[in-house]
Steps between C-alpha positions, in 0.01 A plus 500: 500500500758752618470863401747621238775721628596831344832350382322249281270762359792731420693221324219456248523706185135609478406811305235730652163518330457776247323802642591435864507842667833612649712240310745613234473290182811357333512608133619154382240229453479225761652233274760733344866461557677830478866481594620804690863498381461420133547170317854415608770349282386282209789261577365431849248253357774311316736469796362164625527358148857626463596354838361160402694511172822579685445198725360241259697555178837393649327209673360369171831554320683294762239225478524478122881493518485214752252305286722535193803379698308196630368421151851509352631275780211259436569501125863404562403182685573169330441132575699381800525840676420520870191710550285620785127570498327786678374241748859410590533166322849440364558255220638430156332642192388221268316705236336839471270676255319834513241395756614184681825357632583149616734488799655189653495557878610151608602175330189381317294806596430754226251781545337729250488864605423837346811621315479855633565373854838347411824688564864388484615362834798669658626318809548764773752281685717462192500119531494285190209276408446198719662196354291188439695326777397769751137467389508121551652545847235756595226266379645210695513711819141614457381142433659379828297750702 
């Protein structure tokens, strides 16, 4: 074992034994915590809480506003509307209640999904819906491969 250096011994906060000759005793008890400059500002303890409020309150307000907007858009959906799920499936809304929605994603293929994942589909390219003729041509091309 290596001997302890003076630096390590000085870094320890060890109080001298009571009655040691030649050592001045500190009037505060060993476990006491006397602050030399006073207590400080009473608001200093609330600053972290105030900072968190300043950050999180607008965040929650924006989230609730977005949820209300999505809920109103979902409520305006009706049978036959083009919808998109959070997973990216695009289809035609067949029916929808509070919890579940049925979406036709291909001819003869209807899926049941959670209604809260459905949003109105807005085509970013601005193109109209694919006509049935285009769908038949695409199917014929994929069958040939």
